[in-house]
C-alpha positions in Angstrom: -3.1 -13.9 0.0 -2.3 -11.1 2.3 -1.5 -7.5 1.5 2.1 -6.9 0.3 3.5 -3.4 0.4 7.3 -3.1 -0.2 8.9 0.2 0.4 12.4 1.6 0.3 13.0 3.0 3.8 16.3 4.7 4.5 17.8 2.8 1.6 16.5 -0.6 2.9 13.6 -2.7 1.4 10.9 -3.2 4.0 7.8 -5.3 3.6 4.5 -4.5 5.3 1.3 -6.6 5.3 -0.8 -4.0 7.2 -1.3 -0.6 5.4 -1.6 1.2 8.8 2.0 0.1 9.7 3.5 2.0 6.8 5.7 4.9 8.1 4.7 8.5 7.4 7.9 9.0 5.4 9.9 6.7 3.2 12.1 6.8 0.1 9.9 5.0 -2.5 7.0 2.7 -3.0 8.4 -0.5 -4.7 5.4 -2.8 -4.6 1.8 -2.2 -3.8 -0.4 -5.3 -3.8 -3.5 -5.1 -1.7 -5.5 -8.2 -1.1 -8.5 -8.3 -3.3 -11.1 -11.1 -2.5 -12.3 -13.3 -5.3 -15.4 -12.3 -7.1 -18.3 -12.0 -6.7 -17.9 -9.1 -4.3 -20.3 -7.8 -1.7 -21.2 -4.2 -1.5 -18.8 -3.8 1.5 -16.0 -5.5 -0.4 -16.5 -3.1 -3.4 -16.3 -0.1 -1.0 -13.0 -1.4 0.4 -11.6 -2.2 -3.0 -12.5 1.3 -4.2 -10.3 2.8 -1.4 -7.0 1.2 -2.6 -6.3 3.6 -5.5 -6.6 6.6 -3.2 -4.3 4.9 -0.7 -1.7 4.3 -3.3 -1.9 8.0 -4.4 -1.5 9.1 -0.8 1.6 6.9 -0.4 3.1 8.4 -3.6 2.7 11.9 -2.1 4.6 10.8 1.0 7.6 9.4 -0.9 10.8 11.4 -0.2 12.7 9.7 -3.1 15.7 9.3 -0.8 16.0 13.0 0.0 
């Protein structure tokens, strides 16, 4: 499974598989599904997994809600 981030951008649904490709501004986050490896997780995997909530919170701050 790959990351799947679906955003409403200028009224159009756009899908991204790379978090870094998400534009700075967009209307809304529609779907946020980061790839999480199967358990057991290494220390490095736990560190990466722990970042996803903050990334979602950041995207929600960048939403323009169609303004």
